[in-house]
C-alpha positions, 0 to 999 in steps of 0.5 A, a space after each residue: 566344768 569345762 565345755 567341749 565343742 569338739 572343734 578341730 583346729 584347722 585352716 578354714 576354706 572360706 566361701 560365700 554362701 548364697 545368703 552372703 555369709 562367709 563359711 568354712 567348707 574345709 571339714 564336714 563338722 566345721 560350723 564356722 561362719 561369719 555373720 553378715 555384719 562381720 563379713 569383712 572380717 575374714 580378710 586377713 585370715 588364712 584360707 585354703 585355695 579353691 584350686 584343687 591343683 594349687 601347690 601352696 594352698 594356704 594363703 591370707 585372705 585380702 579384700 580383693 580375694 573376697 570378690 569371688 565366692 570361692 577365693 583362690 590364692 594369688 598364683 592361681 588367680 593370675 594363672 586363671 586370668 592368663 588362661 581366660 585371656 588366652 582363651 578369649 584371644 583364641 575365640 576372637 581369632 577362630 573362624 565364626 561358625 556359619 548359621 543354618 541360614 548361611 549354610 542353606 544359602 551357600 547350598 542353594 547357590 552351589 546347586 544353582 551353579 552346578 551344571 548338569 551333564 545333560 543340560 545344554 550350556 550357553 556355549 553350545 549351539 542349539 539346533 
């Protein structure tokens, strides 16, 4: 008698669980996972990219993809790296916001330098 597993043939979308096991999240019924002693084995298998906007979602897992818990294809990895680099560059060139202390010091100095209309100035002779 043949045993049926109700499995559905599909490309797995691998991710690393908190316990270190590589599992599939592609289909709700998929119980596929790789035990810790076999964790290098997903490398070389097809996976689905975790970027929802990926134009070519299927890719072959390589060891460097598996450094991330939710691996993305090479195109998306490069795109994310460029975005991160541009964001970092923008953050470096952006003016640093002043702390509350610096804001208070400036406010106090501005009040001290402000000349009130009724107060005599040092240029006017006092009687």
